[in-house]
GUDO-794178 format. One line per 10 residues: for each residue z, x, y of C-alpha. Coordinates in nm, 3 decimals. Layout:
# GUDO-794178
Z X Y ~ ...
# end
This chain:
# GUDO-794178
9.883 15.176 9.692 ~ 9.819 14.829 9.553 ~ 9.945 14.669 9.345 ~ 10.287 14.805 9.432 ~ 10.545 14.869 9.161 ~ 10.796 14.595 9.077 ~ 11.088 14.598 9.316 ~ 11.384 14.815 9.216 ~ 11.729 14.693 9.124 ~ 11.980 14.708 9.407
12.183 15.030 9.359 ~ 12.549 14.989 9.266 ~ 12.641 15.184 9.578 ~ 12.449 14.936 9.794 ~ 12.625 14.639 9.633 ~ 12.958 14.812 9.691 ~ 12.869 14.867 10.057 ~ 12.789 14.499 10.103 ~ 13.108 14.386 9.931 ~ 13.324 14.621 10.140
13.154 14.499 10.458 ~ 13.211 14.130 10.387 ~ 13.572 14.193 10.292 ~ 13.627 14.358 10.630 ~ 13.479 14.051 10.798 ~ 13.694 13.820 10.585 ~ 14.003 14.013 10.691 ~ 13.893 13.990 11.054 ~ 13.863 13.610 11.030 ~ 14.171 13.557 10.815
13.966 13.429 10.520 ~ 14.117 13.481 10.175 ~ 13.839 13.347 9.952 ~ 13.466 13.295 10.001 ~ 13.280 13.022 9.816 ~ 12.908 13.105 9.815 ~ 12.648 12.847 9.715 ~ 12.333 12.967 9.896 ~ 12.090 13.161 9.673 ~ 12.038 13.434 9.932
12.411 13.494 9.963 ~ 12.457 13.508 9.586 ~ 12.158 13.743 9.552 ~ 12.288 13.964 9.833 ~ 12.620 14.037 9.668 ~ 12.518 14.035 9.299 ~ 12.147 14.123 9.263 ~ 12.152 13.872 8.978 ~ 11.801 13.747 8.913 ~ 11.753 13.417 8.737
11.486 13.150 8.726 ~ 11.758 12.885 8.725 ~ 11.744 12.868 9.105 ~ 11.433 12.656 9.056 ~ 11.652 12.371 8.933 ~ 11.933 12.176 9.099 ~ 12.130 12.038 8.806 ~ 12.322 12.348 8.693 ~ 12.394 12.552 9.007 ~ 12.529 12.904 9.027
12.819 12.989 9.260 ~ 13.003 13.300 9.370 ~ 13.369 13.352 9.462 ~ 13.479 13.659 9.657 ~ 13.833 13.756 9.750 ~ 13.996 14.090 9.825 ~ 14.045 14.169 9.455 ~ 13.758 14.016 9.260 ~ 13.401 13.894 9.273 ~ 13.326 13.616 9.023
13.011 13.426 8.934 ~ 13.065 13.061 8.838 ~ 12.775 12.981 8.606 ~ 12.664 12.719 8.358 ~ 12.679 12.833 7.996 ~ 12.300 12.817 7.983 ~ 12.307 13.140 8.190 ~ 12.514 13.331 7.932 ~ 12.233 13.520 7.758 ~ 12.086 13.639 8.085
12.422 13.724 8.240 ~ 12.539 13.913 7.933 ~ 12.211 14.098 7.875 ~ 12.348 14.402 8.060 ~ 12.667 14.517 8.238 ~ 12.734 14.332 8.565 ~ 12.932 14.431 8.873 ~ 13.115 14.097 8.871 ~ 13.329 13.880 8.646 ~ 13.184 13.563 8.495
13.337 13.216 8.460 ~ 13.137 12.958 8.265 ~ 13.134 12.583 8.296 ~ 12.971 12.316 8.083 ~ 12.789 12.021 8.233 ~ 12.623 11.987 8.570 ~ 12.701 12.017 8.941 ~ 13.021 11.812 8.932 ~ 13.162 12.029 8.655 ~ 13.059 12.341 8.843
13.242 12.217 9.152 ~ 13.554 12.155 8.944 ~ 13.529 12.504 8.798 ~ 13.541 12.646 9.151 ~ 13.847 12.441 9.237 ~ 14.017 12.545 8.911 ~ 13.948 12.914 8.972 ~ 14.087 12.905 9.325 ~ 14.394 12.708 9.212 ~ 14.462 12.950 8.924
14.473 13.244 9.165 ~ 14.657 13.060 9.440 ~ 14.871 12.782 9.290 ~ 15.070 12.745 9.612 ~ 14.745 12.672 9.803 ~ 14.825 12.913 10.085 ~ 14.483 13.081 10.079 ~ 14.233 13.005 10.354 ~ 13.886 12.943 10.218 ~ 13.539 12.950 10.369
13.214 12.800 10.236 ~ 12.863 12.910 10.332 ~ 12.769 12.584 10.502 ~ 12.662 12.644 10.862 ~ 12.398 12.771 11.104 ~ 12.088 12.901 10.923 ~ 12.253 12.850 10.583 ~ 12.189 12.554 10.356 ~ 12.396 12.627 10.049 ~ 12.395 12.418 9.736
12.698 12.236 9.616 ~ 12.851 11.905 9.706 ~ 13.139 11.733 9.879 ~ 13.321 11.771 9.548 ~ 13.373 12.139 9.630 ~ 13.508 12.065 9.976 ~ 13.710 11.760 9.875 ~ 13.847 11.932 9.567 ~ 13.972 12.238 9.755 ~ 14.117 12.033 10.037
14.290 11.805 9.790 ~ 14.474 12.112 9.662 ~ 14.591 12.182 10.017 ~ 14.352 12.465 10.103 ~ 14.229 12.509 10.457 ~ 13.850 12.539 10.471 ~ 13.609 12.671 10.733 ~ 13.243 12.766 10.756 ~ 13.167 13.116 10.632 ~ 12.836 13.144 10.814
12.956 13.358 11.107 ~ 13.127 13.624 10.896 ~ 12.837 13.628 10.649 ~ 12.583 13.679 10.924 ~ 12.790 13.958 11.075 ~ 12.769 14.121 10.733 ~ 12.405 14.050 10.652 ~ 12.264 14.127 10.999 ~ 12.332 14.499 10.945 ~ 12.071 14.624 10.702
12.070 14.947 10.506 ~ 11.769 15.181 10.478 ~ 11.726 15.041 10.126 ~ 11.675 14.693 10.268 ~ 11.444 14.820 10.542 ~ 11.226 14.992 10.281 ~ 11.185 14.665 10.088 ~ 11.078 14.491 10.409 ~ 10.834 14.774 10.482 ~ 10.662 14.726 10.146
10.655 14.348 10.196 ~ 10.473 14.387 10.527 ~ 10.224 14.633 10.382 ~ 10.140 14.376 10.114 ~ 10.063 14.096 10.359 ~ 9.886 14.310 10.616 ~ 9.642 14.433 10.352 ~ 9.595 14.080 10.218 ~ 9.514 13.941 10.563 ~ 9.281 14.224 10.662
9.087 14.208 10.336 ~ 9.055 13.828 10.334 ~ 8.943 13.817 10.700 ~ 8.686 14.092 10.641 ~ 8.530 13.879 10.365 ~ 8.555 13.542 10.544 ~ 8.266 13.371 10.720 ~ 8.231 13.085 10.967 ~ 8.256 12.756 10.783 ~ 8.544 12.864 10.562
8.820 12.603 10.553 ~ 9.186 12.655 10.633 ~ 9.291 12.594 10.274 ~ 9.027 12.834 10.139 ~ 9.138 13.118 10.366 ~ 9.501 13.040 10.292 ~ 9.441 13.059 9.916 ~ 9.244 13.380 9.946 ~ 9.527 13.546 10.136 ~ 9.789 13.414 9.894
9.590 13.539 9.595 ~ 9.567 13.886 9.749 ~ 9.939 13.883 9.829 ~ 10.019 13.827 9.461 ~ 9.761 14.078 9.343 ~ 9.906 14.335 9.585 ~ 10.240 14.310 9.407 ~ 10.447 14.042 9.580 ~ 10.694 13.847 9.369 ~ 10.611 13.523 9.544
10.356 13.386 9.790 ~ 10.516 13.088 9.958 ~ 10.309 12.838 10.160 ~ 10.136 12.999 10.458 ~ 10.090 12.838 10.798 ~ 9.713 12.849 10.851 ~ 9.566 12.676 11.155 ~ 9.215 12.688 11.300 ~ 9.242 12.578 11.662 ~ 9.078 12.573 12.000
9.355 12.419 12.205 ~ 9.519 12.199 11.940 ~ 9.803 12.450 11.880 ~ 9.965 12.252 11.600 ~ 10.143 12.534 11.418 ~ 10.359 12.327 11.186 ~ 10.102 12.135 10.983 ~ 9.989 12.248 10.638 ~ 9.640 12.399 10.604 ~ 9.367 12.144 10.554
8.990 12.108 10.520 ~ 8.907 12.203 10.879 ~ 8.611 12.443 10.874 ~ 8.623 12.747 11.103 ~ 8.383 12.718 11.398 ~ 8.273 12.975 11.652 ~ 8.522 12.982 11.938 ~ 8.821 12.876 11.727 ~ 9.125 13.092 11.662 ~ 9.282 13.156 11.324
9.662 13.154 11.354 ~ 9.865 13.234 11.046 ~ 10.227 13.306 10.963 ~ 10.300 13.484 10.635 ~ 10.552 13.388 10.370 ~ 10.554 13.637 10.085 ~ 10.839 13.817 9.912 ~ 10.900 14.162 9.768 ~ 11.241 14.263 9.634 ~ 11.374 13.931 9.763
11.273 14.020 10.120 ~ 11.005 13.802 10.281 ~ 10.736 13.928 10.516 ~ 10.737 13.703 10.820 ~ 10.453 13.803 11.050 ~ 10.203 13.624 11.270 ~ 9.840 13.741 11.265 ~ 9.538 13.602 11.446 ~ 9.159 13.626 11.427 ~ 8.871 13.467 11.619
8.574 13.273 11.489 ~ 8.267 13.436 11.644 ~ 8.241 13.697 11.918 ~ 8.508 13.668 12.190 ~ 8.440 13.663 12.562 ~ 8.558 13.948 12.786 ~ 8.858 13.755 12.919 ~ 8.976 13.696 12.563 ~ 8.957 14.065 12.483 ~ 9.159 14.140 12.796
9.423 13.879 12.714 ~ 9.445 14.015 12.360 ~ 9.493 14.373 12.482 ~ 9.754 14.278 12.742 ~ 9.963 14.064 12.511 ~ 9.946 14.319 12.232 ~ 10.046 14.610 12.458 ~ 10.329 14.408 12.610 ~ 10.473 14.316 12.270 ~ 10.457 14.674 12.143
10.618 14.804 12.463 ~ 10.894 14.546 12.439 ~ 10.967 14.641 12.078 ~ 10.969 15.011 12.163 ~ 11.219 14.955 12.444 ~ 11.494 14.811 12.223 ~ 11.808 15.023 12.194 ~ 12.151 14.972 12.037 ~ 12.399 14.837 12.289 ~ 12.150 14.607 12.460
12.212 14.236 12.432 ~ 11.961 13.980 12.312 ~ 11.957 13.856 12.673 ~ 11.869 14.208 12.790 ~ 11.565 14.212 12.561 ~ 11.459 13.870 12.685 ~ 11.494 13.991 13.043 ~ 11.275 14.293 12.965 ~ 11.018 14.055 12.814 ~ 11.014 13.845 13.133
10.960 14.152 13.350 ~ 10.683 14.289 13.129 ~ 10.513 13.949 13.112 ~ 10.520 13.911 13.491 ~ 10.394 14.266 13.545 ~ 10.106 14.199 13.306 ~ 9.994 13.906 13.522 ~ 9.989 13.665 13.231 ~ 10.030 13.285 13.257 ~ 10.361 13.136 13.137
10.441 13.208 12.773 ~ 10.467 12.939 12.506 ~ 10.793 12.762 12.578 ~ 10.860 12.499 12.309 ~ 11.118 12.733 12.155 ~ 11.382 12.910 12.359 ~ 11.349 13.250 12.194 ~ 11.082 13.517 12.169 ~ 11.220 13.679 11.856 ~ 11.476 13.672 11.579
11.638 13.870 11.302 ~ 11.497 13.901 10.954 ~ 11.623 13.995 10.609 ~ 11.654 13.800 10.285 ~ 11.578 13.488 10.487 ~ 11.253 13.444 10.679 ~ 11.444 13.397 11.004 ~ 11.799 13.511 11.060 ~ 12.031 13.568 11.354 ~ 12.028 13.699 11.616
11.800 13.491 11.838 ~ 11.628 13.689 12.112 ~ 11.689 13.435 12.386 ~ 11.778 13.443 12.753 ~ 12.145 13.352 12.734 ~ 12.240 13.513 12.403 ~ 12.511 13.780 12.458 ~ 12.484 13.914 12.100 ~ 12.484 14.294 12.108 ~ 12.205 14.481 11.931
12.349 14.713 11.668 ~ 12.204 14.984 11.443 ~ 12.088 14.828 11.118 ~ 11.943 14.510 11.267 ~ 11.587 14.411 11.180 ~ 11.425 14.226 11.469 ~ 11.097 14.033 11.498 ~ 10.951 14.017 11.851 ~ 10.672 13.762 11.895 ~ 10.606 13.615 12.241
10.310 13.378 12.233 ~ 10.037 13.313 12.491 ~ 9.834 12.992 12.487 ~ 9.549 13.001 12.737 ~ 9.222 12.808 12.772 ~ 9.225 12.705 12.408 ~ 9.299 13.057 12.277 ~ 9.625 13.178 12.123 ~ 9.755 13.535 12.127 ~ 10.063 13.634 11.929
10.172 13.966 11.783 ~ 10.481 13.964 11.567 ~ 10.604 14.323 11.565 ~ 10.901 14.409 11.345 ~ 11.152 14.686 11.412 ~ 11.450 14.847 11.238 ~ 11.715 14.944 11.492 ~ 11.854 15.294 11.439 ~ 12.130 15.486 11.617 ~ 11.895 15.642 11.872
11.605 15.398 11.886 ~ 11.380 15.194 11.661 ~ 11.137 15.225 11.372 ~ 10.845 14.989 11.321 ~ 10.858 14.836 10.974 ~ 10.494 14.728 10.989 ~ 10.186 14.889 11.131 ~ 10.111 14.749 11.474 ~ 9.865 14.464 11.511 ~ 9.509 14.602 11.531
9.382 14.730 11.866 ~ 9.068 14.519 11.833 ~ 9.074 14.142 11.792 ~ 8.969 14.062 11.431 ~ 8.650 13.854 11.429 ~ 8.504 13.627 11.161 ~ 8.128 13.576 11.196
# end
């Protein structure tokens, strides 16, 4: 299977589906024009691939209304943009970010000189779009009312198509194979950064477009999941905890995996089996129409029935959505009334910290009309061991 083929272009029918969906949400919220500055939002509606996102000086923007979809791009993009037919109009600007912001204001004013249109910009929860106050100030100076577009965009992007689910499925296959192969070759004494690099190299060789920094922690009670990998050498009794960041077709594989340094004790094998079975059962129980709070309640009941100590509690959720971004809404938390709908991709990952050991199994599902599909093979039945 590896390396996998380069990711396919997004079909025109898929782009049309996305555009129709966001226009319905715009109509629902009374939004006349969307100003998109976040790379993931621009990618989602255009499938335009450019290396220019690696720079900040000449940003790319997207305007969507009920009639048109227009890319606002620096002239340096012209050869790439015009290399083939595009499903959007193109407006060029010369200069840098300030000129790009003015081009947005000019385009909106040209189509709405009376400034009656209500605009929305993708600044908000879980979105960190590019741009500047010049966009906001410029539009407001023309008399336009502005709001955050994040809610309507997430309502659109949370519902994935089978095309999107297939890209995620390939992405997970890439990282699972990379982890399993690297762990099978690793030995006690390997450092965090060495194991991290070996996994990242395999991710790229397996066909991923990108292997972003991986969380890689060797711990026996330290449980510091946010620090970068260092020179700590794996010792017997320590746990390897890792969280993947690789991308295929624009869709990252976010998945926790663990391994143990040296042979585990019986209680560790039992804790591994219980936590794994609980997570798989929780994922299998998800149905459309449940709320995020319902799933959290099912988790609490399963956890109690399994006789496990309290779960890791420094975050208030035990799962989240996933798509073009590593983490997306909804949050699987106790008080979240968000309704689970067909098309959502959910990551379920309760974590157990006990006596210096850590057990976490991030299982990923695609919600369908009648149930769920796993987008990744389940975590292995046996605890992976590095000797």
